[in-house]
SEGU-491983 format. One record per residue (C-alpha): residue number from 1; residue in one letter; x, y, z. Coordinates in Angstrom, 1 decimal, padded with zeros to 4 digits. Last residue first. Layout:
(NUM, a, (X, Y, Z))
...
END
This chain:
(426, h, (352.5, 041.8, 091.3))
(425, g, (352.3, 045.3, 092.7))
(424, m, (351.5, 047.3, 089.5))
(423, l, (355.1, 048.5, 089.3))
(422, r, (356.2, 044.9, 089.7))
(421, l, (354.3, 044.0, 086.6))
(420, p, (355.5, 047.0, 084.7))
(419, w, (359.1, 046.1, 085.7))
(418, m, (359.0, 042.5, 084.5))
(417, v, (359.2, 042.6, 080.7))
(416, l, (361.7, 045.3, 080.0))
(415, q, (363.3, 044.3, 083.4))
(414, p, (364.4, 041.1, 081.7))
(413, f, (367.2, 042.9, 079.8))
(412, l, (369.1, 040.4, 077.6))
(411, v, (366.1, 038.2, 076.9))
(410, m, (363.8, 041.3, 076.2))
(409, l, (366.5, 042.8, 074.0))
(408, l, (366.6, 039.5, 072.0))
(407, l, (362.9, 039.7, 071.5))
(406, a, (363.1, 043.3, 070.2))
(405, v, (365.8, 042.1, 067.8))
(404, f, (363.6, 039.3, 066.7))
(403, q, (360.8, 041.8, 066.0))
(402, v, (363.3, 044.0, 064.1))
(401, f, (364.1, 041.0, 061.8))
(400, m, (360.4, 040.1, 061.2))
(399, f, (359.8, 043.7, 059.9))
(398, p, (362.7, 043.5, 057.5))
(397, w, (361.6, 040.0, 056.4))
(396, v, (357.9, 040.7, 055.6))
(395, a, (358.4, 041.9, 052.1))
(394, k, (360.2, 038.8, 050.8))
(393, m, (357.5, 036.5, 052.3))
(392, l, (354.8, 038.6, 050.8))
(391, d, (356.2, 038.4, 047.3))
(390, e, (356.5, 034.6, 047.5))
(389, m, (353.0, 034.2, 049.0))
(388, s, (351.5, 036.0, 046.1))
(387, i, (349.2, 038.9, 046.8))
(386, r, (345.4, 039.0, 047.0))
(385, a, (345.2, 041.2, 050.1))
(384, v, (342.8, 038.8, 051.8))
(383, g, (344.5, 035.6, 050.6))
(382, s, (348.1, 036.7, 051.2))
(381, v, (347.1, 038.3, 054.5))
(380, v, (345.6, 035.0, 055.7))
(379, n, (348.4, 032.8, 054.5))
(378, l, (351.0, 035.1, 056.0))
(377, v, (349.1, 035.0, 059.3))
(376, t, (349.3, 031.2, 059.4))
(375, g, (353.0, 031.2, 058.7))
(374, v, (353.9, 027.6, 057.8))
(373, p, (356.8, 028.1, 055.3))
(372, p, (357.7, 030.7, 056.4))
(371, t, (357.9, 032.7, 059.6))
(370, i, (354.9, 035.1, 060.0))
(369, l, (353.0, 033.2, 062.8))
(368, g, (356.4, 032.3, 064.3))
(367, i, (356.6, 036.0, 065.5))
(366, s, (353.7, 035.1, 067.8))
(365, n, (355.5, 032.0, 069.0))
(364, n, (358.5, 034.1, 070.0))
(363, v, (356.3, 036.7, 071.8))
(362, i, (354.5, 033.8, 073.5))
(361, f, (357.7, 032.2, 074.8))
(360, l, (359.1, 035.5, 075.9))
(359, v, (355.9, 036.3, 077.8))
(358, g, (355.8, 032.8, 079.4))
(357, f, (359.5, 033.0, 080.4))
(356, y, (358.8, 036.2, 082.4))
(355, v, (355.7, 034.6, 083.9))
(354, p, (357.6, 031.4, 084.8))
(353, d, (360.4, 033.4, 086.6))
(352, i, (363.7, 031.6, 085.8))
(351, g, (365.1, 029.5, 088.7))
(350, a, (367.0, 027.1, 086.3))
(349, a, (365.0, 024.1, 087.6))
(348, k, (361.8, 026.1, 087.1))
(347, i, (362.6, 026.9, 083.5))
(346, i, (363.7, 023.3, 082.8))
(345, p, (360.5, 021.9, 084.3))
(344, m, (358.5, 024.4, 082.1))
(343, l, (360.2, 023.4, 078.9))
(342, v, (358.6, 020.0, 078.1))
(341, p, (355.1, 020.8, 079.4))
(340, t, (355.2, 024.0, 077.3))
(339, l, (356.7, 022.6, 074.1))
(338, v, (353.9, 020.6, 072.7))
(337, l, (350.9, 022.7, 073.6))
(336, i, (352.6, 026.0, 072.9))
(335, t, (353.9, 024.8, 069.5))
(334, p, (350.4, 023.3, 068.7))
(333, t, (348.8, 026.8, 069.4))
(332, m, (351.4, 028.8, 067.4))
(331, d, (351.5, 026.9, 064.2))
(330, m, (354.3, 024.4, 063.5))
(329, a, (357.1, 024.2, 060.9))
(328, t, (358.8, 027.6, 061.1))
(327, g, (357.8, 027.9, 064.8))
(326, v, (359.9, 024.8, 065.7))
(325, i, (363.0, 026.6, 064.5))
(324, i, (362.1, 029.8, 066.4))
(323, v, (361.2, 027.8, 069.5))
(322, v, (364.6, 026.1, 069.5))
(321, a, (366.4, 029.4, 069.2))
(320, m, (364.4, 030.8, 072.1))
(319, i, (365.4, 027.8, 074.2))
(318, a, (369.1, 028.4, 073.5))
(317, l, (368.8, 032.1, 074.1))
(316, l, (366.9, 031.3, 077.4))
(315, l, (369.7, 029.0, 078.5))
(314, l, (372.4, 031.5, 077.6))
(313, t, (370.6, 034.2, 079.6))
(312, q, (369.9, 032.0, 082.6))
(311, n, (373.6, 031.0, 083.0))
(310, g, (374.2, 028.3, 085.6))
(309, m, (371.7, 025.9, 083.9))
(308, l, (373.6, 026.0, 080.6))
(307, p, (375.8, 023.0, 081.2))
(306, e, (372.8, 021.1, 082.5))
(305, l, (370.9, 021.3, 079.3))
(304, m, (371.1, 017.6, 078.5))
(303, a, (370.2, 016.8, 082.2))
(302, v, (367.2, 019.1, 082.0))
(301, l, (366.1, 017.4, 078.8))
(300, d, (366.2, 014.0, 080.5))
(299, n, (364.3, 015.5, 083.4))
(298, a, (361.6, 016.7, 081.0))
(297, i, (361.3, 013.3, 079.3))
(296, d, (360.4, 011.7, 082.7))
(295, s, (358.1, 009.1, 081.1))
(294, v, (355.1, 010.0, 083.4))
(293, t, (355.4, 013.7, 082.9))
(292, i, (355.8, 013.5, 079.1))
(291, l, (353.0, 011.0, 079.2))
(290, w, (350.6, 013.5, 080.8))
(289, s, (351.6, 016.3, 078.3))
(288, s, (351.1, 013.9, 075.4))
(287, v, (347.6, 013.2, 076.5))
(286, l, (347.0, 016.9, 077.3))
(285, a, (348.0, 017.8, 073.8))
(284, a, (344.9, 016.0, 072.4))
(283, a, (342.6, 018.1, 074.5))
(282, v, (344.4, 021.3, 073.6))
(281, l, (344.2, 020.5, 069.9))
(280, f, (340.6, 019.6, 070.2))
(279, m, (340.0, 023.0, 071.9))
(278, v, (341.7, 025.0, 069.2))
(277, v, (339.9, 023.3, 066.3))
(276, a, (336.5, 023.5, 068.0))
(275, t, (337.0, 027.2, 068.9))
(274, m, (337.6, 028.1, 065.2))
(273, r, (334.4, 026.3, 064.2))
(272, a, (332.4, 027.9, 067.1))
(271, a, (333.6, 031.4, 066.1))
(270, t, (332.4, 030.8, 062.5))
(269, v, (329.1, 029.4, 063.7))
(268, f, (328.5, 032.3, 066.1))
(267, v, (329.1, 034.8, 063.4))
(266, g, (326.8, 033.0, 060.9))
(265, f, (324.0, 032.9, 063.5))
(264, l, (324.5, 036.6, 064.3))
(263, e, (323.7, 037.7, 060.8))
(262, s, (319.9, 037.9, 061.2))
(261, f, (320.5, 040.1, 064.3))
(260, k, (322.1, 042.6, 062.0))
(259, l, (325.6, 043.8, 062.6))
(258, e, (326.3, 047.4, 061.6))
(257, r, (324.1, 048.8, 064.3))
(256, y, (326.9, 051.0, 065.7))
(255, v, (325.3, 051.2, 069.1))
(254, c, (322.8, 048.3, 069.4))
(253, t, (324.1, 045.5, 067.3))
(252, a, (327.9, 046.0, 067.2))
(251, v, (328.1, 047.8, 070.5))
(250, f, (326.1, 045.1, 072.4))
(249, l, (327.8, 042.2, 070.7))
(248, s, (331.3, 043.7, 071.4))
(247, y, (330.4, 044.2, 075.1))
(246, v, (329.0, 040.7, 075.4))
(245, a, (332.2, 039.2, 073.8))
(244, a, (334.7, 041.3, 075.7))
(243, v, (332.9, 040.8, 079.0))
(242, v, (332.9, 037.0, 078.4))
(241, a, (336.6, 037.1, 077.7))
(240, s, (337.1, 039.2, 080.8))
(239, e, (335.4, 036.4, 082.8))
(238, t, (338.1, 034.0, 081.8))
(237, p, (340.8, 036.5, 082.7))
(236, t, (339.2, 036.9, 086.1))
(235, f, (336.9, 039.8, 086.9))
(234, v, (336.7, 042.9, 089.1))
(233, g, (340.3, 042.2, 090.4))
(232, m, (341.3, 045.9, 090.1))
(231, k, (344.1, 045.1, 087.6))
(230, l, (341.9, 042.7, 085.6))
(229, g, (339.0, 045.1, 085.4))
(228, v, (341.4, 048.0, 084.5))
(227, i, (342.9, 046.0, 081.7))
(226, i, (339.5, 044.8, 080.4))
(225, i, (337.6, 048.0, 080.6))
(224, v, (340.4, 050.0, 079.0))
(223, p, (340.6, 047.4, 076.2))
(222, l, (336.9, 047.8, 075.6))
(221, m, (336.7, 051.6, 075.8))
(220, l, (338.3, 052.1, 072.4))
(219, a, (335.4, 050.5, 070.6))
(218, w, (332.8, 052.6, 072.3))
(217, v, (334.9, 055.7, 071.8))
(216, g, (335.2, 055.2, 068.0))
(215, d, (332.6, 057.7, 066.9))
(214, v, (333.7, 060.2, 069.5))
(213, l, (337.3, 059.7, 068.7))
(212, a, (336.7, 060.1, 064.9))
(211, r, (334.7, 063.3, 065.6))
(210, w, (337.4, 064.7, 067.8))
(209, l, (340.0, 064.0, 065.0))
(208, e, (337.7, 065.7, 062.5))
(207, r, (337.3, 068.8, 064.8))
(206, a, (341.0, 068.9, 065.4))
(205, s, (341.5, 069.1, 061.6))
(204, q, (342.8, 066.2, 059.6))
(203, k, (346.2, 066.4, 058.0))
(202, p, (346.0, 065.6, 054.3))
(201, p, (346.8, 062.0, 053.3))
(200, p, (350.5, 061.3, 052.8))
(199, a, (352.1, 061.9, 049.4))
(198, v, (354.3, 059.0, 048.5))
(197, n, (357.8, 059.5, 047.2))
(196, e, (359.5, 056.6, 048.9))
(195, k, (363.0, 057.0, 050.1))
(194, r, (362.2, 057.0, 053.9))
(193, v, (359.6, 054.2, 053.3))
(192, e, (361.6, 051.2, 054.6))
(191, w, (363.5, 053.0, 057.4))
(190, w, (360.3, 054.5, 058.8))
(189, w, (358.6, 051.1, 058.5))
(188, a, (361.4, 049.4, 060.5))
(187, v, (361.3, 052.1, 063.2))
(186, a, (357.5, 051.7, 063.4))
(185, l, (357.9, 047.9, 063.6))
(184, a, (360.2, 048.3, 066.6))
(183, l, (357.7, 050.5, 068.3))
(182, g, (355.0, 048.0, 067.8))
(181, i, (357.2, 045.2, 069.2))
(180, i, (357.9, 047.4, 072.2))
(179, l, (354.2, 048.0, 072.7))
(178, g, (353.6, 044.3, 072.8))
(177, p, (356.4, 043.9, 075.3))
(176, v, (354.8, 046.6, 077.4))
(175, l, (351.4, 044.9, 077.7))
(174, g, (352.4, 041.3, 078.0))
(173, a, (353.2, 041.5, 081.8))
(172, l, (349.6, 042.4, 082.6))
(171, f, (348.2, 039.4, 080.7))
(170, l, (350.8, 037.0, 082.0))
(169, k, (350.1, 038.1, 085.5))
(168, t, (346.3, 037.5, 085.0))
(167, i, (347.0, 034.1, 083.4))
(166, s, (348.9, 032.9, 086.5))
(165, v, (351.1, 030.0, 085.4))
(164, g, (350.2, 026.3, 085.6))
(163, g, (352.1, 025.5, 082.3))
(162, i, (349.2, 024.1, 080.3))
(161, v, (346.6, 026.5, 081.6))
(160, g, (348.8, 029.6, 081.5))
(159, f, (350.1, 028.7, 078.1))
(158, i, (346.6, 028.3, 076.7))
(157, v, (345.4, 031.6, 078.3))
(156, f, (348.6, 033.4, 077.2))
(155, g, (348.1, 032.3, 073.6))
(154, i, (344.4, 033.4, 073.7))
(153, s, (345.6, 036.9, 074.6))
(152, p, (343.8, 039.8, 076.3))
(151, p, (346.2, 041.4, 076.5))
(150, i, (349.0, 042.6, 074.2))
(149, i, (351.0, 039.6, 073.0))
(148, p, (348.6, 037.4, 071.0))
(147, g, (347.5, 040.4, 068.8))
(146, i, (351.0, 041.9, 068.3))
(145, v, (351.3, 039.3, 065.5))
(144, s, (349.1, 041.4, 063.4))
(143, s, (351.7, 044.1, 062.9))
(142, a, (354.0, 041.7, 061.0))
(141, a, (351.2, 040.8, 058.6))
(140, i, (350.2, 044.4, 058.3))
(139, l, (353.8, 045.4, 057.5))
(138, g, (354.2, 042.6, 054.9))
(137, a, (350.9, 043.6, 053.2))
(136, s, (352.1, 047.2, 052.9))
(135, r, (355.5, 046.1, 051.6))
(134, a, (353.9, 043.8, 049.0))
(133, k, (351.4, 046.4, 047.9))
(132, s, (354.1, 049.0, 047.5))
(131, h, (352.8, 052.4, 048.7))
(130, g, (351.1, 054.8, 046.3))
(129, a, (348.2, 056.1, 048.3))
(128, r, (345.9, 053.8, 046.5))
(127, v, (348.1, 050.8, 047.6))
(126, m, (347.9, 052.0, 051.2))
(125, m, (344.0, 052.2, 051.1))
(124, p, (343.7, 048.8, 049.4))
(123, v, (346.0, 047.3, 052.1))
(122, l, (344.2, 049.1, 055.0))
(121, l, (340.7, 047.7, 055.6))
(120, a, (340.8, 044.2, 054.3))
(119, s, (344.3, 043.5, 055.5))
(118, l, (343.6, 045.1, 058.9))
(117, a, (340.5, 042.9, 059.5))
(116, a, (342.0, 039.6, 058.3))
(115, a, (345.3, 040.2, 060.1))
(114, d, (343.6, 041.1, 063.4))
(113, a, (341.4, 037.9, 063.3))
(112, v, (344.5, 035.8, 062.5))
(111, a, (346.6, 037.4, 065.3))
(110, s, (343.9, 036.6, 067.9))
(109, g, (343.6, 038.4, 071.3))
(108, s, (340.4, 040.1, 070.0))
(107, l, (340.0, 043.4, 071.7))
(106, a, (343.4, 044.4, 073.0))
(105, s, (344.9, 043.3, 069.7))
(104, i, (342.7, 045.9, 068.0))
(103, v, (344.5, 048.7, 069.9))
(102, c, (348.0, 047.6, 069.0))
(101, a, (347.0, 046.6, 065.5))
(100, a, (345.4, 050.1, 064.9))
(99, l, (348.7, 051.8, 066.0))
(98, i, (350.7, 049.6, 063.6))
(97, a, (348.4, 050.0, 060.7))
(96, v, (348.1, 053.8, 061.2))
(95, y, (351.9, 053.9, 061.4))
(94, g, (351.9, 052.4, 057.9))
(93, l, (349.2, 054.8, 056.7))
(92, g, (351.4, 057.7, 057.9))
(91, g, (354.4, 056.9, 055.6))
(90, k, (355.2, 060.6, 055.9))
(89, v, (352.9, 062.1, 058.5))
(88, h, (349.1, 062.7, 057.8))
(87, g, (347.7, 059.4, 059.0))
(86, v, (348.9, 059.9, 062.6))
(85, a, (345.8, 060.9, 064.6))
(84, a, (342.9, 060.9, 062.0))
(83, l, (344.1, 057.6, 060.6))
(82, a, (344.5, 056.0, 064.0))
(81, v, (340.9, 057.1, 064.9))
(80, n, (339.6, 055.7, 061.5))
(79, v, (341.4, 052.4, 062.1))
(78, i, (339.7, 052.1, 065.5))
(77, r, (336.4, 052.8, 063.7))
(76, k, (336.9, 050.0, 061.2))
(75, s, (337.8, 047.5, 063.8))
(74, l, (334.6, 048.2, 065.8))
(73, g, (332.4, 047.9, 062.8))
(72, g, (330.3, 044.9, 063.8))
(71, t, (331.8, 042.3, 061.4))
(70, n, (335.3, 042.6, 062.7))
(69, m, (334.5, 043.2, 066.4))
(68, l, (331.9, 040.4, 066.4))
(67, e, (334.4, 037.9, 065.0))
(66, g, (337.1, 038.9, 067.5))
(65, a, (334.6, 038.8, 070.4))
(64, l, (333.5, 035.3, 069.4))
(63, m, (337.1, 034.0, 069.3))
(62, f, (337.7, 035.7, 072.7))
(61, f, (334.6, 034.0, 074.0))
(60, p, (335.6, 030.6, 072.6))
(59, v, (339.1, 030.8, 074.2))
(58, a, (338.1, 032.2, 077.6))
(57, m, (336.4, 028.9, 078.5))
(56, l, (340.0, 027.6, 078.7))
(55, p, (340.3, 029.1, 082.2))
(54, f, (337.5, 026.8, 083.4))
(53, s, (339.1, 023.6, 082.2))
(52, d, (337.4, 020.4, 080.9))
(51, a, (339.0, 020.3, 077.5))
(50, g, (342.1, 018.5, 078.7))
(49, n, (340.2, 016.4, 081.2))
(48, i, (338.2, 014.9, 078.4))
(47, i, (341.2, 014.1, 076.3))
(46, n, (343.1, 012.8, 079.4))
(45, q, (340.2, 010.4, 080.3))
(44, a, (340.0, 009.1, 076.7))
(43, i, (343.8, 008.4, 076.6))
(42, i, (343.7, 006.8, 080.0))
(41, q, (340.8, 004.6, 078.9))
(40, p, (342.6, 003.5, 075.8))
(39, d, (345.3, 001.9, 078.0))
(38, f, (348.9, 001.4, 076.8))
(37, i, (351.3, 001.2, 079.8))
(36, d, (354.2, -000.7, 078.1))
(35, l, (356.5, 002.3, 078.2))
(34, y, (357.1, 002.0, 074.4))
(33, h, (353.3, 001.3, 073.8))
(32, m, (352.5, 004.4, 075.9))
(31, l, (355.0, 006.5, 073.9))
(30, a, (353.5, 005.4, 070.6))
(29, v, (350.0, 006.2, 071.9))
(28, g, (351.0, 009.6, 072.9))
(27, s, (352.8, 010.2, 069.6))
(26, l, (349.5, 009.2, 067.9))
(25, l, (347.4, 011.6, 070.0))
(24, l, (349.8, 014.5, 069.1))
(23, a, (349.7, 013.5, 065.4))
(22, f, (345.9, 013.4, 065.6))
(21, a, (345.8, 017.0, 066.9))
(20, i, (348.5, 018.2, 064.4))
(19, p, (346.6, 016.9, 061.3))
(18, m, (348.5, 014.1, 059.5))
(17, g, (350.4, 015.3, 056.5))
(16, i, (353.1, 012.6, 056.2))
(15, a, (355.7, 014.8, 057.8))
(14, m, (353.3, 015.6, 060.8))
(13, s, (353.1, 011.9, 061.7))
(12, g, (356.9, 011.6, 061.4))
(11, l, (357.4, 014.6, 063.6))
(10, l, (355.2, 013.3, 066.4))
(9, s, (356.4, 009.7, 066.1))
(8, g, (360.0, 010.7, 066.1))
(7, a, (359.7, 013.3, 068.9))
(6, f, (358.0, 010.8, 071.3))
(5, v, (360.1, 007.8, 070.4))
(4, v, (363.4, 009.8, 070.4))
(3, l, (362.5, 011.4, 073.8))
(2, t, (361.8, 008.0, 075.2))
(1, m, (365.1, 006.8, 074.0))
END
């Protein structure tokens, strides 16, 4: 009955249009009333404790790094490098989008930031080259979800905090799955454009490629600094967010000089607004998380899934199916906040590696950003590219399909996720 009260109050609140954060608080209050332990002081204390977390300090700095990257010219130069490298092959601009998404994701950690930058830069270019606008926008929307998978990742930070999992290990384990998603998108793009009669841009000379690399080297160095720094233990994931923000600020204002000091206030305000939304969600979710623990909902779910406990693959497939369904109705951050405290006891009881599950969970939630009707990235790309949501939803399906195939392979073959981590001695 406790599960019915919690789920019913949460879904009912969302159904009437209540913001997710307030719906989480209301479901917590409903559960407290049902358990006869209602105390406003407990709610207030959990909200404060929810936001009072050192690892969560990474969120505002990654948000800021993403804004600085987009306004300071780092994204543009990464696209130029990709264009010089692979732009000349058939359908080359699509591969440019995928390659740029993989690199940019190692700068911002946010799918929304990546989608906004890539849509503004590449959709007009792809349309001028003769590609379908809908197909181009669909590819960029699908490519943008690599952002929360390749480290650094805001999604991994939130999952690590809520689930008590090493964020450093999550970061390192997310690298190869992100590249697998990128490869799957490249295959889908090749299939989609094989019959198109679009002349690719002329091949750039070695000198032009070198010039693009030299111009973009400052932007390209940031993911290298972060990955090497994490692997060598130079800084923690939280500190890597500060490094990313400070480095992006320096490059944008002092090296590329595309961001004026007079524009910094607007950049900080935008990053602060996005951070406030995420942090309030996290704080509200901690109330529900505490009550899920107190009310023993997790053990009730473990009992329900007892028949699948003996087969980790079947259990993971069932959980992934649930996450896919939830992802069609909820954004990534609320899904992580709501499901992590419920699912982690099940994962531990089944003997599944929490890092492995965390990567699958975040990959699934990332794909959820382009699943209608509540696909945040779809909305961003639709607005920036000025294309109807209906046309974009039709165009994104082939790319979403191969992403789910890639996720299925990761469930069936855990070594795809875990071998790089073991190779690095973790």
